[in-house]
C-alpha positions as CSV (number, residue, x, y, z in Angstrom):
1,M,76.1,81.8,118.6
2,K,75.0,84.4,116.5
3,T,74.8,87.0,119.3
4,Y,78.3,86.2,120.3
5,Y,79.9,87.0,116.7
6,V,77.7,90.1,116.5
7,L,79.1,91.2,119.9
8,L,82.6,90.4,118.7
9,L,82.3,92.5,115.4
10,M,81.0,95.4,117.4
11,I,84.0,95.3,119.7
12,F,86.5,95.3,116.8
13,S,84.7,98.0,115.0
14,M,84.8,100.2,118.2
15,A,88.4,99.5,118.6
16,A,89.2,100.6,115.0
17,Q,87.4,103.7,115.4
18,A,90.1,105.1,117.9
19,Q,89.3,108.3,119.3
20,L,91.3,111.4,118.1
21,K,93.5,113.2,120.8
22,P,94.1,116.8,121.2
23,T,97.3,117.4,119.1
24,H,99.9,120.1,118.1
25,I,101.5,119.2,114.8
26,F,104.7,121.3,113.9
27,L,105.2,121.4,110.3
28,S,108.7,121.4,108.7
29,T,107.9,125.0,107.6
30,G,107.8,126.0,111.3
31,E,104.1,126.6,111.2
32,K,101.9,124.9,114.2
33,M,98.4,123.3,113.7
34,V,96.2,122.7,116.7
35,V,94.0,119.9,115.7
36,K,92.5,116.5,117.0
37,G,94.1,113.6,115.7
38,K,96.1,109.9,115.8
39,L,99.1,108.4,114.1
40,R,98.5,105.7,111.4
41,R,101.7,104.3,110.5
42,D,103.8,107.0,108.3
43,V,100.6,109.3,108.3
44,F,98.8,111.6,110.7
45,I,94.9,111.7,110.5
46,Y,93.4,115.0,112.0
47,K,90.6,117.3,111.8
48,R,90.7,120.9,112.9
49,Y,87.4,120.9,114.8
50,D,84.4,118.6,115.8
51,G,82.3,118.2,112.7
52,D,85.1,118.9,110.3
53,K,86.3,116.1,107.8
54,R,89.1,113.9,108.7
55,K,92.4,114.8,106.6
56,K,95.7,113.1,106.3
57,I,99.2,114.6,106.4
58,G,102.4,112.9,105.7
59,F,105.2,112.8,108.0
60,D,107.5,114.3,105.0
61,E,105.6,117.5,105.7
62,I,106.1,117.3,109.4
63,D,108.8,117.9,112.0
64,H,107.2,116.5,115.0
65,V,103.7,115.7,116.5
66,D,102.9,116.2,120.2
67,I,99.9,114.3,121.2
68,F,98.1,115.2,124.7
69,E,97.4,111.7,125.9
70,T,96.1,113.2,129.4
71,K,96.5,116.8,130.6
72,D,100.1,116.1,132.0
73,S,101.2,113.5,129.6
74,I,102.4,114.5,126.0
75,T,103.8,111.7,123.5
76,R,106.0,113.1,120.7
77,Y,106.5,111.4,117.4
78,R,108.9,112.3,114.6
79,R,110.3,110.8,111.7
80,I,114.0,109.7,111.6
81,R,116.5,108.2,109.3
82,V,118.0,104.7,110.2
83,Q,121.5,103.2,109.3
84,D,120.9,100.4,106.5
85,E,117.4,101.5,106.1
86,E,116.2,103.5,102.9
87,K,113.0,105.0,104.2
88,P,112.9,107.0,107.2
89,V,111.0,105.5,110.3
90,V,108.0,107.3,112.3
91,V,109.1,106.8,115.9
92,Q,108.0,107.9,119.6
93,E,110.5,109.6,121.6
94,V,111.1,107.8,124.8
95,K,114.2,109.5,126.0
96,T,116.3,112.6,125.2
97,G,119.7,113.6,126.0
98,K,123.4,112.9,124.5
99,V,121.9,109.4,123.5
100,N,118.3,109.7,122.2
101,L,115.9,106.5,122.8
102,Y,113.1,106.1,120.1
103,M,110.4,103.4,119.9
104,A,108.1,102.3,116.9
105,S,105.3,100.0,117.9
106,F,102.7,98.3,115.8
107,G,100.1,95.9,116.3
108,V,100.0,92.5,114.7
109,R,96.7,90.6,114.3
110,T,96.6,86.9,113.9
111,A,93.9,84.4,114.6
112,M,94.4,81.1,116.6
113,P,92.5,78.3,114.9
114,M,89.5,76.8,117.1
115,S,89.7,72.9,117.2
116,S,86.6,70.9,117.3
117,A,86.2,67.0,117.6
118,G,86.8,66.2,114.1
119,G,90.1,68.7,113.6
120,F,90.3,72.5,113.2
121,G,87.2,74.8,112.7
122,G,86.4,77.2,110.4
123,F,86.7,80.5,112.7
124,G,89.9,81.5,114.8
125,I,90.1,83.5,118.1
126,P,91.6,86.9,117.1
127,M,94.6,88.1,119.0
128,T,96.3,91.1,118.7
129,Y,99.9,91.9,120.1
130,D,102.3,94.7,119.9
131,I,106.0,94.6,118.4
132,E,108.2,97.1,119.7
133,N,111.4,98.4,117.7
134,Y,113.7,100.5,119.6
135,Y,116.3,102.8,118.1
136,L,119.4,104.8,119.5
137,R,120.9,107.8,118.2
138,R,123.6,110.0,119.7
139,E,123.5,113.8,119.5
140,G,125.0,115.0,116.2
141,E,124.6,111.7,114.4
142,K,122.1,111.9,111.4
143,K,121.0,108.4,111.5
144,A,119.9,106.1,114.4
145,V,120.6,102.7,115.2
146,H,117.8,100.2,114.9
147,L,118.4,97.8,117.6
148,G,117.1,94.9,115.9
149,A,118.4,95.2,112.4
150,N,122.3,95.0,112.9
151,K,121.8,92.4,115.4
152,L,122.7,95.1,118.2
153,F,121.2,93.9,121.5
154,T,119.8,90.9,119.8
155,N,122.1,88.0,120.4
156,N,124.5,89.0,122.7
157,F,123.2,92.1,124.7
158,R,126.3,92.3,127.0
159,E,128.7,92.6,124.4
160,A,126.7,94.9,121.9
161,A,125.7,97.3,124.6
162,S,129.1,97.4,126.1
163,D,130.5,98.3,122.8
164,Y,127.9,101.1,122.0
165,F,128.5,102.6,125.2
166,K,132.1,102.0,125.6
167,D,132.9,105.8,126.3
168,C,131.1,105.1,129.7
169,P,133.1,103.0,131.7
170,P,130.8,103.0,134.6
171,L,127.8,102.1,132.4
172,V,129.9,99.3,130.6
173,E,130.8,98.0,134.3
174,K,126.8,97.9,135.0
175,I,126.2,95.9,132.0
176,Q,129.0,93.4,132.2
177,Q,127.9,92.7,135.9
178,K,124.2,92.4,134.8
179,T,122.8,94.9,136.9
180,F,121.5,96.5,133.6
181,K,120.0,93.9,131.5
182,K,118.2,93.8,127.9
183,R,114.8,94.8,129.8
184,H,116.5,97.8,131.2
185,L,117.0,99.7,128.1
186,K,115.4,102.9,129.1
187,E,117.2,102.7,132.5
188,I,120.5,102.4,130.5
189,V,119.8,105.5,128.3
190,R,118.8,107.7,131.5
191,F,122.3,106.4,133.1
192,Y,124.2,107.4,130.1
193,N,122.6,110.8,129.8
194,T,122.8,111.8,133.3
195,E,126.0,110.1,134.7
196,C,128.3,110.1,131.7
197,R,130.2,112.7,130.3
């Protein structure tokens, strides 16, 4: 049993030491930094070269960050202002165009209690899952709409989405006919950006 807990501890400590990835940081001043780094909520942790000490930089100093996930895959993060929220949010750009789609994802850790013959035991099974929040912002708008904060797309998707995209009747028709549902948000934004004026 002791070996089991040691193994679990090792696995979680390795996961906590997530690998730094090649990154370009574009500062608000126009400067560009080529580093290895990772995102941690609203700060970016980086080092300029192997052996260098890790440093932190806040997104208030950053325009955007490009993380090279693979040779051909770049993930862009930026900080945006959101309607009805005081603080800006650090988000990943998912789709760009006439309407931009952003996502903020964070992991939630919880423990599911283990039961024994006499009731609940002392230790729980650790579980982690991601919560994804999506945001939309039209070209020229200063603030994005959080898709959950004002109940947009939460309770009545067809009604809310039809209202948001009302300037594109073909898209509204697809939403009303359930061709596009809540789970098709990326496709909805892609359709709007390519098929609507």
